[in-house]
A tleap script that builds the chain and sets N, CA, C and O, in Angstrom:
source leaprc.protein.ff14SB
mol = sequence {
  NMET ARG ASN LYS LEU LYS GLU GLU ASP GLU
  SER VAL ASP ASP GLY ASN LYS ASN LYS LYS
  ASN GLN LYS ASP PRO ILE GLU LEU LEU LYS
  LEU ILE SER GLU LEU MET GLN GLN PRO GLY
  LYS LEU LYS TYR PRO TYR ALA SER VAL ALA
  GLU THR ILE ALA ASN PHE VAL ASN TYR LYS
  GLN LEU ASP THR GLU ARG LEU THR GLU TYR
  ALA THR LYS PHE LYS GLU LYS ARG ASN ILE
  LEU LYS SER GLN ILE GLY THR GLY TRP LEU
  ASP ASN TYR ILE LYS LYS THR GLU GLU TYR
  GLN SER THR ALA ASP ALA ASP LYS LYS LYS
  GLU LEU LEU ASN ASN GLY PHE GLU THR TRP
  ALA THR HIE MET PHE LEU ARG ASN SER CASN
}
set mol.1.N position { 13.366 5.018 15.286 }
set mol.1.CA position { 13.007 3.848 14.624 }
set mol.1.C position { 13.085 2.606 15.119 }
set mol.1.O position { 12.241 1.717 15.004 }
set mol.2.N position { 14.419 2.550 15.832 }
set mol.2.CA position { 14.665 1.372 16.702 }
set mol.2.C position { 13.470 0.881 17.843 }
set mol.2.O position { 13.110 -0.284 18.012 }
set mol.3.N position { 12.940 2.132 18.603 }
set mol.3.CA position { 11.873 1.826 19.379 }
set mol.3.C position { 10.719 1.282 18.558 }
set mol.3.O position { 10.334 0.228 19.062 }
set mol.4.N position { 9.987 1.634 17.415 }
set mol.4.CA position { 9.265 1.548 16.654 }
set mol.4.C position { 9.473 -0.092 16.198 }
set mol.4.O position { 8.564 -0.913 16.327 }
set mol.5.N position { 10.640 -0.383 15.717 }
set mol.5.CA position { 10.894 -1.899 15.484 }
set mol.5.C position { 10.878 -2.688 16.503 }
set mol.5.O position { 10.393 -3.799 16.291 }
set mol.6.N position { 11.335 -2.420 17.770 }
set mol.6.CA position { 11.231 -2.946 18.871 }
set mol.6.C position { 9.761 -3.422 19.489 }
set mol.6.O position { 9.474 -4.542 19.913 }
set mol.7.N position { 8.986 -2.339 19.421 }
set mol.7.CA position { 7.715 -2.491 19.510 }
set mol.7.C position { 6.912 -3.350 18.662 }
set mol.7.O position { 6.040 -4.048 19.180 }
set mol.8.N position { 7.111 -3.369 17.450 }
set mol.8.CA position { 6.579 -4.358 16.290 }
set mol.8.C position { 7.086 -5.613 16.550 }
set mol.8.O position { 6.328 -6.582 16.514 }
set mol.9.N position { 8.501 -5.767 16.862 }
set mol.9.CA position { 8.809 -7.409 17.047 }
set mol.9.C position { 8.018 -7.883 18.284 }
set mol.9.O position { 7.444 -8.972 18.272 }
set mol.10.N position { 7.986 -6.903 19.559 }
set mol.10.CA position { 7.100 -7.503 20.323 }
set mol.10.C position { 5.761 -7.926 20.084 }
set mol.10.O position { 5.236 -8.859 20.692 }
set mol.11.N position { 5.238 -7.283 19.250 }
set mol.11.CA position { 3.769 -7.393 18.744 }
set mol.11.C position { 3.513 -8.828 17.904 }
set mol.11.O position { 2.457 -9.459 17.848 }
set mol.12.N position { 4.688 -9.125 17.321 }
set mol.12.CA position { 4.811 -10.368 16.428 }
set mol.12.C position { 5.550 -11.684 16.934 }
set mol.12.O position { 5.882 -12.655 16.254 }
set mol.13.N position { 5.701 -11.500 18.128 }
set mol.13.CA position { 6.510 -12.627 18.898 }
set mol.13.C position { 5.667 -13.733 19.011 }
set mol.13.O position { 4.528 -13.811 19.471 }
set mol.14.N position { 6.390 -14.566 18.529 }
set mol.14.CA position { 5.347 -16.277 18.300 }
set mol.14.C position { 5.550 -17.068 19.487 }
set mol.14.O position { 5.116 -18.219 19.515 }
set mol.15.N position { 6.186 -16.557 20.504 }
set mol.15.CA position { 6.092 -17.389 21.921 }
set mol.15.C position { 7.668 -18.294 21.720 }
set mol.15.O position { 8.164 -18.926 22.653 }
set mol.16.N position { 8.119 -18.229 20.733 }
set mol.16.CA position { 9.415 -19.213 20.720 }
set mol.16.C position { 10.658 -18.220 20.741 }
set mol.16.O position { 11.805 -18.593 20.495 }
set mol.17.N position { 10.337 -17.039 21.033 }
set mol.17.CA position { 11.417 -15.871 20.981 }
set mol.17.C position { 12.259 -15.681 19.759 }
set mol.17.O position { 13.398 -15.217 19.723 }
set mol.18.N position { 11.574 -16.083 18.827 }
set mol.18.CA position { 12.027 -15.946 17.311 }
set mol.18.C position { 11.146 -14.588 16.772 }
set mol.18.O position { 9.917 -14.521 16.751 }
set mol.19.N position { 11.809 -13.848 16.472 }
set mol.19.CA position { 11.256 -12.604 16.020 }
set mol.19.C position { 11.202 -12.621 14.318 }
set mol.19.O position { 12.198 -12.698 13.599 }
set mol.20.N position { 9.874 -12.535 13.880 }
set mol.20.CA position { 9.956 -12.461 12.246 }
set mol.20.C position { 10.727 -11.613 11.516 }
set mol.20.O position { 10.836 -11.789 10.303 }
set mol.21.N position { 11.335 -10.625 12.130 }
set mol.21.CA position { 12.031 -9.582 11.360 }
set mol.21.C position { 13.533 -9.791 11.426 }
set mol.21.O position { 14.288 -9.375 10.547 }
set mol.22.N position { 13.950 -10.475 12.542 }
set mol.22.CA position { 15.332 -10.751 12.852 }
set mol.22.C position { 15.696 -11.698 11.669 }
set mol.22.O position { 16.824 -11.690 11.176 }
set mol.23.N position { 14.699 -12.515 11.235 }
set mol.23.CA position { 15.213 -13.702 10.517 }
set mol.23.C position { 15.135 -13.374 8.998 }
set mol.23.O position { 15.849 -14.055 8.262 }
set mol.24.N position { 14.352 -12.412 8.442 }
set mol.24.CA position { 14.150 -12.048 6.967 }
set mol.24.C position { 14.185 -10.460 6.909 }
set mol.24.O position { 13.333 -9.622 7.206 }
set mol.25.N position { 15.605 -10.342 6.369 }
set mol.25.CA position { 15.861 -9.023 6.031 }
set mol.25.C position { 14.927 -8.378 5.046 }
set mol.25.O position { 14.574 -7.222 5.280 }
set mol.26.N position { 14.576 -8.864 4.192 }
set mol.26.CA position { 13.270 -8.313 3.223 }
set mol.26.C position { 12.003 -7.750 3.747 }
set mol.26.O position { 11.382 -6.802 3.267 }
set mol.27.N position { 11.635 -8.591 5.002 }
set mol.27.CA position { 10.601 -8.334 5.651 }
set mol.27.C position { 10.995 -7.172 6.601 }
set mol.27.O position { 10.099 -6.359 6.828 }
set mol.28.N position { 12.158 -6.979 7.170 }
set mol.28.CA position { 12.719 -6.052 7.960 }
set mol.28.C position { 12.632 -4.753 6.916 }
set mol.28.O position { 12.304 -3.696 7.454 }
set mol.29.N position { 12.850 -4.724 5.706 }
set mol.29.CA position { 13.176 -3.558 5.175 }
set mol.29.C position { 11.690 -3.119 4.905 }
set mol.29.O position { 11.394 -1.930 5.026 }
set mol.30.N position { 10.651 -4.151 4.503 }
set mol.30.CA position { 9.404 -3.596 4.264 }
set mol.30.C position { 8.746 -2.880 5.544 }
set mol.30.O position { 8.017 -1.890 5.479 }
set mol.31.N position { 9.090 -3.481 6.601 }
set mol.31.CA position { 8.562 -3.018 7.810 }
set mol.31.C position { 9.113 -1.352 8.015 }
set mol.31.O position { 8.412 -0.402 8.363 }
set mol.32.N position { 10.362 -1.339 7.733 }
set mol.32.CA position { 11.243 -0.018 8.089 }
set mol.32.C position { 10.285 1.106 7.108 }
set mol.32.O position { 9.853 2.224 7.390 }
set mol.33.N position { 10.181 0.365 5.980 }
set mol.33.CA position { 9.519 1.416 4.922 }
set mol.33.C position { 8.183 1.930 5.468 }
set mol.33.O position { 7.922 3.133 5.493 }
set mol.34.N position { 7.368 1.005 5.892 }
set mol.34.CA position { 6.094 1.166 6.169 }
set mol.34.C position { 5.882 2.030 7.570 }
set mol.34.O position { 5.015 2.900 7.663 }
set mol.35.N position { 6.750 1.692 8.601 }
set mol.35.CA position { 7.087 2.485 9.626 }
set mol.35.C position { 7.516 3.777 9.423 }
set mol.35.O position { 7.232 4.617 10.277 }
set mol.36.N position { 8.192 4.111 8.379 }
set mol.36.CA position { 8.639 5.658 8.206 }
set mol.36.C position { 7.665 6.468 7.610 }
set mol.36.O position { 7.682 7.698 7.639 }
set mol.37.N position { 6.795 5.753 7.057 }
set mol.37.CA position { 5.250 6.637 6.499 }
set mol.37.C position { 4.563 7.007 7.793 }
set mol.37.O position { 4.136 8.156 7.907 }
set mol.38.N position { 4.414 6.127 8.791 }
set mol.38.CA position { 3.677 6.492 9.752 }
set mol.38.C position { 4.015 7.776 10.687 }
set mol.38.O position { 5.200 7.964 10.963 }
set mol.39.N position { 3.159 8.552 11.123 }
set mol.39.CA position { 3.595 9.643 11.969 }
set mol.39.C position { 3.384 9.204 13.487 }
set mol.39.O position { 2.553 9.611 14.299 }
set mol.40.N position { 4.239 8.392 13.604 }
set mol.40.CA position { 4.645 8.352 15.369 }
set mol.40.C position { 3.345 7.043 15.621 }
set mol.40.O position { 2.633 6.615 14.713 }
set mol.41.N position { 3.295 6.646 16.896 }
set mol.41.CA position { 2.362 6.134 17.468 }
set mol.41.C position { 0.914 6.691 17.414 }
set mol.41.O position { 0.759 7.681 18.129 }
set mol.42.N position { -0.147 6.291 16.749 }
set mol.42.CA position { -1.278 7.015 16.489 }
set mol.42.C position { -2.234 6.430 17.828 }
set mol.42.O position { -2.210 5.314 18.346 }
set mol.43.N position { -2.943 7.447 18.115 }
set mol.43.CA position { -3.855 6.975 19.287 }
set mol.43.C position { -5.178 6.106 18.763 }
set mol.43.O position { -5.869 5.471 19.560 }
set mol.44.N position { -5.407 6.145 17.564 }
set mol.44.CA position { -6.622 5.644 17.088 }
set mol.44.C position { -6.095 4.765 15.970 }
set mol.44.O position { -5.269 5.234 15.187 }
set mol.45.N position { -6.564 3.403 15.841 }
set mol.45.CA position { -6.276 2.591 14.719 }
set mol.45.C position { -6.484 2.782 13.364 }
set mol.45.O position { -5.655 2.401 12.538 }
set mol.46.N position { -7.506 3.332 13.064 }
set mol.46.CA position { -8.151 3.887 12.072 }
set mol.46.C position { -7.203 5.001 11.260 }
set mol.46.O position { -7.127 5.060 10.033 }
set mol.47.N position { -6.558 5.792 12.116 }
set mol.47.CA position { -5.850 6.967 11.892 }
set mol.47.C position { -4.556 6.404 10.939 }
set mol.47.O position { -4.251 6.998 9.905 }
set mol.48.N position { -3.982 5.446 11.306 }
set mol.48.CA position { -2.821 5.078 10.234 }
set mol.48.C position { -3.108 4.980 9.041 }
set mol.48.O position { -2.515 5.539 8.118 }
set mol.49.N position { -4.338 4.033 8.936 }
set mol.49.CA position { -4.910 3.671 7.745 }
set mol.49.C position { -5.202 5.029 6.836 }
set mol.49.O position { -4.756 5.198 5.701 }
set mol.50.N position { -5.811 5.706 7.363 }
set mol.50.CA position { -6.343 7.015 6.696 }
set mol.50.C position { -5.067 7.932 6.356 }
set mol.50.O position { -5.177 8.747 5.441 }
set mol.51.N position { -4.006 7.836 6.979 }
set mol.51.CA position { -2.974 8.760 6.913 }
set mol.51.C position { -2.047 7.966 5.695 }
set mol.51.O position { -1.381 8.655 4.922 }
set mol.52.N position { -2.054 6.706 5.601 }
set mol.52.CA position { -1.548 6.192 4.561 }
set mol.52.C position { -2.316 6.294 3.292 }
set mol.52.O position { -1.723 6.618 2.263 }
set mol.53.N position { -3.553 6.049 3.286 }
set mol.53.CA position { -4.493 6.644 2.049 }
set mol.53.C position { -4.108 8.118 1.653 }
set mol.53.O position { -3.862 8.441 0.490 }
set mol.54.N position { -4.082 8.862 2.573 }
set mol.54.CA position { -3.837 10.316 2.471 }
set mol.54.C position { -2.562 10.720 1.621 }
set mol.54.O position { -2.589 11.567 0.728 }
set mol.55.N position { -1.351 9.950 2.045 }
set mol.55.CA position { -0.124 10.053 1.566 }
set mol.55.C position { -0.212 9.470 0.193 }
set mol.55.O position { 0.314 10.114 -0.715 }
set mol.56.N position { -0.698 8.539 -0.034 }
set mol.56.CA position { -0.797 7.868 -1.361 }
set mol.56.C position { -1.629 8.693 -2.136 }
set mol.56.O position { -0.977 9.057 -3.114 }
set mol.57.N position { -2.733 9.143 -2.156 }
set mol.57.CA position { -3.696 9.919 -2.991 }
set mol.57.C position { -3.294 11.453 -3.370 }
set mol.57.O position { -3.517 12.053 -4.422 }
set mol.58.N position { -2.566 11.949 -2.071 }
set mol.58.CA position { -2.203 13.267 -2.317 }
set mol.58.C position { -0.759 13.525 -2.873 }
set mol.58.O position { -0.342 14.650 -3.148 }
set mol.59.N position { 0.026 12.260 -3.023 }
set mol.59.CA position { 1.139 12.517 -3.270 }
set mol.59.C position { 1.419 12.905 -4.959 }
set mol.59.O position { 1.189 12.177 -5.925 }
set mol.60.N position { 1.868 13.998 -4.955 }
set mol.60.CA position { 2.147 14.535 -6.499 }
set mol.60.C position { 3.902 14.888 -6.878 }
set mol.60.O position { 4.744 15.182 -6.030 }
set mol.61.N position { 4.085 14.795 -8.004 }
set mol.61.CA position { 5.253 14.921 -8.785 }
set mol.61.C position { 5.397 16.394 -8.405 }
set mol.61.O position { 4.401 17.118 -8.377 }
set mol.62.N position { 6.628 16.856 -8.110 }
set mol.62.CA position { 7.118 17.983 -7.676 }
set mol.62.C position { 7.769 18.553 -8.990 }
set mol.62.O position { 8.365 17.787 -9.747 }
set mol.63.N position { 7.669 19.746 -9.230 }
set mol.63.CA position { 8.164 20.791 -10.397 }
set mol.63.C position { 9.717 20.209 -10.588 }
set mol.63.O position { 10.109 19.725 -11.650 }
set mol.64.N position { 10.509 20.332 -9.426 }
set mol.64.CA position { 11.839 19.981 -9.475 }
set mol.64.C position { 12.389 18.282 -9.707 }
set mol.64.O position { 13.475 17.886 -10.129 }
set mol.65.N position { 11.297 17.573 -9.296 }
set mol.65.CA position { 11.282 16.063 -9.276 }
set mol.65.C position { 11.637 15.493 -10.907 }
set mol.65.O position { 11.313 16.075 -11.942 }
set mol.66.N position { 12.250 14.434 -10.820 }
set mol.66.CA position { 12.542 13.686 -11.957 }
set mol.66.C position { 11.395 12.714 -12.108 }
set mol.66.O position { 10.738 12.472 -11.095 }
set mol.67.N position { 11.070 12.118 -13.262 }
set mol.67.CA position { 10.076 11.030 -13.169 }
set mol.67.C position { 10.504 9.756 -12.738 }
set mol.67.O position { 9.631 8.972 -12.364 }
set mol.68.N position { 11.736 9.389 -12.722 }
set mol.68.CA position { 11.980 8.275 -12.116 }
set mol.68.C position { 11.877 8.229 -10.713 }
set mol.68.O position { 11.438 7.317 -10.012 }
set mol.69.N position { 12.389 9.449 -10.353 }
set mol.69.CA position { 12.370 9.736 -8.695 }
set mol.69.C position { 10.962 9.618 -8.295 }
set mol.69.O position { 10.689 8.922 -7.317 }
set mol.70.N position { 9.972 10.270 -8.998 }
set mol.70.CA position { 8.636 10.033 -8.670 }
set mol.70.C position { 8.054 8.749 -8.815 }
set mol.70.O position { 7.164 8.299 -8.093 }
set mol.71.N position { 8.551 8.215 -9.708 }
set mol.71.CA position { 7.858 6.681 -9.801 }
set mol.71.C position { 8.516 5.873 -8.752 }
set mol.71.O position { 7.884 4.879 -8.395 }
set mol.72.N position { 9.620 6.089 -8.203 }
set mol.72.CA position { 10.121 5.213 -7.259 }
set mol.72.C position { 9.297 5.507 -6.024 }
set mol.72.O position { 8.917 4.512 -5.407 }
set mol.73.N position { 8.964 6.653 -5.569 }
set mol.73.CA position { 8.513 7.260 -4.332 }
set mol.73.C position { 6.894 6.824 -4.440 }
set mol.73.O position { 6.198 6.439 -3.501 }
set mol.74.N position { 6.552 6.962 -5.607 }
set mol.74.CA position { 5.006 6.534 -5.882 }
set mol.74.C position { 4.951 5.048 -5.566 }
set mol.74.O position { 4.075 4.613 -4.819 }
set mol.75.N position { 5.832 4.290 -6.096 }
set mol.75.CA position { 5.748 2.714 -5.820 }
set mol.75.C position { 5.887 2.382 -4.369 }
set mol.75.O position { 5.246 1.467 -3.853 }
set mol.76.N position { 6.879 3.269 -3.604 }
set mol.76.CA position { 6.999 2.688 -2.143 }
set mol.76.C position { 5.571 3.183 -1.592 }
set mol.76.O position { 5.008 2.381 -0.846 }
set mol.77.N position { 4.991 4.244 -1.824 }
set mol.77.CA position { 3.719 4.376 -1.179 }
set mol.77.C position { 2.581 3.482 -1.696 }
set mol.77.O position { 1.766 3.135 -0.841 }
set mol.78.N position { 2.385 3.044 -2.979 }
set mol.78.CA position { 1.561 2.028 -3.480 }
set mol.78.C position { 1.884 0.926 -2.523 }
set mol.78.O position { 0.955 0.554 -1.806 }
set mol.79.N position { 3.016 0.355 -2.395 }
set mol.79.CA position { 3.393 -0.909 -1.650 }
set mol.79.C position { 2.647 -1.021 -0.222 }
set mol.79.O position { 1.855 -1.818 0.281 }
set mol.80.N position { 3.347 0.279 0.218 }
set mol.80.CA position { 2.636 0.614 1.750 }
set mol.80.C position { 1.343 0.380 1.888 }
set mol.80.O position { 0.869 -0.314 2.787 }
set mol.81.N position { 0.602 1.031 0.870 }
set mol.81.CA position { -1.137 1.201 1.048 }
set mol.81.C position { -1.535 -0.355 0.927 }
set mol.81.O position { -2.303 -0.938 1.692 }
set mol.82.N position { -0.859 -0.925 -0.194 }
set mol.82.CA position { -1.181 -2.443 -0.662 }
set mol.82.C position { -0.972 -3.293 0.600 }
set mol.82.O position { -1.787 -4.161 0.911 }
set mol.83.N position { 0.177 -3.024 1.355 }
set mol.83.CA position { 0.424 -3.921 2.614 }
set mol.83.C position { -0.582 -3.628 3.722 }
set mol.83.O position { -0.944 -4.519 4.490 }
set mol.84.N position { -0.987 -2.498 3.793 }
set mol.84.CA position { -1.890 -2.291 4.880 }
set mol.84.C position { -3.290 -2.518 4.649 }
set mol.84.O position { -3.994 -2.986 5.544 }
set mol.85.N position { -3.771 -2.206 3.460 }
set mol.85.CA position { -5.241 -2.522 3.124 }
set mol.85.C position { -5.555 -3.555 2.136 }
set mol.85.O position { -6.725 -3.865 1.909 }
set mol.86.N position { -4.577 -4.098 1.545 }
set mol.86.CA position { -4.630 -5.029 0.623 }
set mol.86.C position { -5.290 -4.638 -0.985 }
set mol.86.O position { -5.228 -3.478 -1.393 }
set mol.87.N position { -5.762 -5.473 -1.613 }
set mol.87.CA position { -5.982 -5.107 -3.070 }
set mol.87.C position { -7.367 -5.335 -3.369 }
set mol.87.O position { -7.753 -4.942 -4.470 }
set mol.88.N position { -8.268 -5.947 -2.531 }
set mol.88.CA position { -9.625 -6.156 -2.884 }
set mol.88.C position { -10.474 -5.052 -2.500 }
set mol.88.O position { -11.622 -5.186 -2.922 }
set mol.89.N position { -10.294 -4.150 -1.924 }
set mol.89.CA position { -10.944 -3.090 -1.505 }
set mol.89.C position { -11.969 -2.224 -2.620 }
set mol.89.O position { -12.898 -1.442 -2.414 }
set mol.90.N position { -11.388 -2.710 -3.803 }
set mol.90.CA position { -12.187 -1.864 -4.737 }
set mol.90.C position { -13.032 -2.741 -5.473 }
set mol.90.O position { -13.544 -2.339 -6.518 }
set mol.91.N position { -13.288 -4.173 -4.947 }
set mol.91.CA position { -14.011 -5.254 -5.628 }
set mol.91.C position { -15.509 -4.669 -5.879 }
set mol.91.O position { -16.046 -4.987 -6.940 }
set mol.92.N position { -16.115 -3.954 -5.101 }
set mol.92.CA position { -17.313 -3.765 -5.125 }
set mol.92.C position { -17.611 -2.634 -5.891 }
set mol.92.O position { -18.749 -2.452 -6.326 }
set mol.93.N position { -16.604 -1.790 -6.112 }
set mol.93.CA position { -16.624 -0.647 -7.401 }
set mol.93.C position { -16.630 -1.340 -8.483 }
set mol.93.O position { -17.463 -1.066 -9.347 }
set mol.94.N position { -15.733 -2.355 -8.670 }
set mol.94.CA position { -15.427 -2.788 -9.889 }
set mol.94.C position { -16.459 -3.774 -10.594 }
set mol.94.O position { -16.576 -3.922 -11.811 }
set mol.95.N position { -17.224 -4.455 -9.543 }
set mol.95.CA position { -18.190 -5.265 -9.995 }
set mol.95.C position { -19.634 -4.411 -10.521 }
set mol.95.O position { -20.565 -4.963 -11.108 }
set mol.96.N position { -19.576 -2.957 -10.166 }
set mol.96.CA position { -20.831 -2.069 -10.602 }
set mol.96.C position { -20.623 -1.587 -11.687 }
set mol.96.O position { -21.500 -0.916 -12.231 }
set mol.97.N position { -19.009 -1.876 -12.473 }
set mol.97.CA position { -18.884 -0.884 -13.768 }
set mol.97.C position { -19.470 -1.758 -14.823 }
set mol.97.O position { -19.734 -2.938 -14.596 }
set mol.98.N position { -19.670 -1.200 -15.945 }
set mol.98.CA position { -20.288 -1.488 -17.168 }
set mol.98.C position { -19.520 -2.491 -17.650 }
set mol.98.O position { -20.107 -3.422 -18.200 }
set mol.99.N position { -18.055 -2.518 -17.548 }
set mol.99.CA position { -17.333 -3.553 -18.420 }
set mol.99.C position { -17.578 -4.717 -17.475 }
set mol.99.O position { -17.876 -5.788 -18.005 }
set mol.100.N position { -17.496 -4.662 -16.171 }
set mol.100.CA position { -17.488 -6.062 -15.412 }
set mol.100.C position { -19.004 -6.770 -15.658 }
set mol.100.O position { -19.129 -7.995 -15.664 }
set mol.101.N position { -19.986 -5.972 -15.833 }
set mol.101.CA position { -21.584 -6.154 -15.834 }
set mol.101.C position { -21.685 -7.023 -17.140 }
set mol.101.O position { -22.215 -8.133 -17.080 }
set mol.102.N position { -21.080 -6.428 -18.560 }
set mol.102.CA position { -21.363 -6.644 -19.518 }
set mol.102.C position { -20.658 -7.823 -20.191 }
set mol.102.O position { -20.958 -8.229 -21.314 }
set mol.103.N position { -19.523 -8.435 -19.277 }
set mol.103.CA position { -18.691 -9.514 -19.504 }
set mol.103.C position { -19.451 -10.698 -18.901 }
set mol.103.O position { -19.868 -10.792 -17.746 }
set mol.104.N position { -19.559 -11.632 -19.956 }
set mol.104.CA position { -20.023 -13.063 -19.441 }
set mol.104.C position { -18.792 -14.089 -19.075 }
set mol.104.O position { -19.001 -15.113 -18.424 }
set mol.105.N position { -17.826 -13.815 -19.431 }
set mol.105.CA position { -16.574 -14.526 -19.393 }
set mol.105.C position { -16.138 -14.522 -18.059 }
set mol.105.O position { -15.879 -13.381 -17.678 }
set mol.106.N position { -15.962 -15.410 -17.202 }
set mol.106.CA position { -15.834 -15.578 -15.917 }
set mol.106.C position { -14.227 -15.324 -15.253 }
set mol.106.O position { -13.864 -14.907 -14.153 }
set mol.107.N position { -13.494 -15.770 -16.429 }
set mol.107.CA position { -11.917 -15.516 -16.469 }
set mol.107.C position { -11.715 -13.997 -16.718 }
set mol.107.O position { -10.701 -13.493 -16.236 }
set mol.108.N position { -12.670 -13.126 -17.500 }
set mol.108.CA position { -12.317 -11.738 -17.657 }
set mol.108.C position { -12.620 -11.081 -16.440 }
set mol.108.O position { -11.895 -10.208 -15.962 }
set mol.109.N position { -13.970 -11.592 -15.783 }
set mol.109.CA position { -14.339 -10.871 -14.384 }
set mol.109.C position { -13.285 -10.956 -13.443 }
set mol.109.O position { -12.836 -9.988 -12.829 }
set mol.110.N position { -12.759 -12.543 -13.302 }
set mol.110.CA position { -11.685 -12.348 -12.585 }
set mol.110.C position { -10.583 -11.384 -12.553 }
set mol.110.O position { -10.275 -10.707 -11.572 }
set mol.111.N position { -9.858 -11.368 -14.008 }
set mol.111.CA position { -8.804 -10.711 -14.320 }
set mol.111.C position { -9.435 -9.027 -13.908 }
set mol.111.O position { -8.683 -8.138 -13.509 }
set mol.112.N position { -10.496 -8.898 -14.046 }
set mol.112.CA position { -10.634 -7.114 -13.965 }
set mol.112.C position { -10.848 -6.940 -12.287 }
set mol.112.O position { -10.670 -5.889 -11.670 }
set mol.113.N position { -11.235 -8.121 -11.762 }
set mol.113.CA position { -10.842 -7.739 -9.965 }
set mol.113.C position { -9.507 -7.938 -9.617 }
set mol.113.O position { -8.933 -7.272 -8.756 }
set mol.114.N position { -8.919 -8.974 -10.363 }
set mol.114.CA position { -7.423 -9.021 -9.978 }
set mol.114.C position { -6.377 -7.884 -10.301 }
set mol.114.O position { -5.325 -7.709 -9.687 }
set mol.115.N position { -6.844 -7.136 -11.376 }
set mol.115.CA position { -6.167 -5.913 -11.593 }
set mol.115.C position { -6.596 -4.653 -11.255 }
set mol.115.O position { -5.903 -3.664 -11.495 }
set mol.116.N position { -7.663 -4.588 -10.727 }
set mol.116.CA position { -8.429 -3.302 -9.995 }
set mol.116.C position { -7.590 -2.289 -9.488 }
set mol.116.O position { -7.455 -1.158 -9.957 }
set mol.117.N position { -6.949 -2.843 -8.350 }
set mol.117.CA position { -5.934 -2.084 -7.626 }
set mol.117.C position { -5.009 -1.346 -8.379 }
set mol.117.O position { -4.917 -0.121 -8.299 }
set mol.118.N position { -4.126 -2.251 -9.317 }
set mol.118.CA position { -3.012 -1.782 -10.203 }
set mol.118.C position { -3.608 -0.700 -11.335 }
set mol.118.O position { -3.006 0.299 -11.728 }
set mol.119.N position { -4.921 -1.136 -11.759 }
set mol.119.CA position { -5.321 -0.208 -12.504 }
set mol.119.C position { -5.916 1.258 -11.848 }
set mol.119.O position { -5.941 2.339 -12.436 }
set mol.120.N position { -6.277 1.043 -10.782 }
set mol.120.CA position { -6.454 2.553 -10.258 }
set mol.120.C position { -5.463 3.367 -9.780 }
set mol.120.O position { -5.386 4.589 -9.653 }
set mol.121.N position { -4.492 2.182 -9.465 }
set mol.121.CA position { -2.763 2.961 -8.914 }
set mol.121.C position { -2.232 3.475 -10.131 }
set mol.121.O position { -1.827 4.625 -9.957 }
set mol.122.N position { -2.082 3.075 -11.274 }
set mol.122.CA position { -1.890 3.568 -12.463 }
set mol.122.C position { -2.526 5.034 -12.627 }
set mol.122.O position { -1.774 6.004 -12.716 }
set mol.123.N position { -3.878 5.177 -12.663 }
set mol.123.CA position { -4.558 6.446 -12.843 }
set mol.123.C position { -4.067 7.299 -11.903 }
set mol.123.O position { -3.674 8.409 -12.265 }
set mol.124.N position { -4.009 6.905 -10.512 }
set mol.124.CA position { -3.368 7.998 -9.812 }
set mol.124.C position { -2.051 8.286 -9.976 }
set mol.124.O position { -1.688 9.420 -9.663 }
set mol.125.N position { -1.160 7.421 -10.446 }
set mol.125.CA position { 0.365 7.903 -10.936 }
set mol.125.C position { 0.172 8.798 -11.949 }
set mol.125.O position { 0.758 9.879 -11.896 }
set mol.126.N position { -0.640 8.501 -12.979 }
set mol.126.CA position { -0.717 9.600 -14.258 }
set mol.126.C position { -1.463 10.991 -13.909 }
set mol.126.O position { -1.226 12.083 -14.427 }
set mol.127.N position { -2.310 10.731 -13.025 }
set mol.127.CA position { -3.128 12.026 -12.377 }
set mol.127.C position { -2.179 13.013 -11.698 }
set mol.127.O position { -2.231 14.234 -11.844 }
set mol.128.N position { -1.214 12.275 -10.859 }
set mol.128.CA position { -0.450 13.278 -9.990 }
set mol.128.C position { 1.118 13.414 -10.642 }
set mol.128.O position { 2.063 13.818 -9.966 }
set mol.129.N position { 1.215 13.077 -11.825 }
set mol.129.CA position { 2.627 13.495 -12.288 }
set mol.129.C position { 2.312 14.755 -13.057 }
set mol.129.O position { 1.207 15.248 -13.285 }
set mol.130.N position { 3.645 15.221 -13.446 }
set mol.130.CA position { 3.521 16.559 -14.699 }
set mol.130.C position { 3.730 16.259 -15.769 }
set mol.130.O position { 3.669 17.097 -16.668 }
savepdb mol mol.pdb
quit
């Protein structure tokens, strides 16, 4: 993990020898969480994103796992996915839905787009829980 963090720090060096992660402990924790989910240094750049998506979509609550434990792990995986690919990747799908197309209110359309990722993630949470 130290090697991964060192490599990451070198990649975000801003030229002033100030490392982003050394100054902000919250950012460091987010980075550690993200790096823990990645299976080593991957040869292909898209493999990391594919692995993150697969980890999120395929994560299911175990029979021996309490709902609170499942929810905590699920949120971690959701946050990692969100940090890697953002939340706007569902926008094209949302714009094709009947609810979006039948709404004339611009604020309602904006709300549908803004909540799209969380709506999908909530569906995945319910789908993969016991």
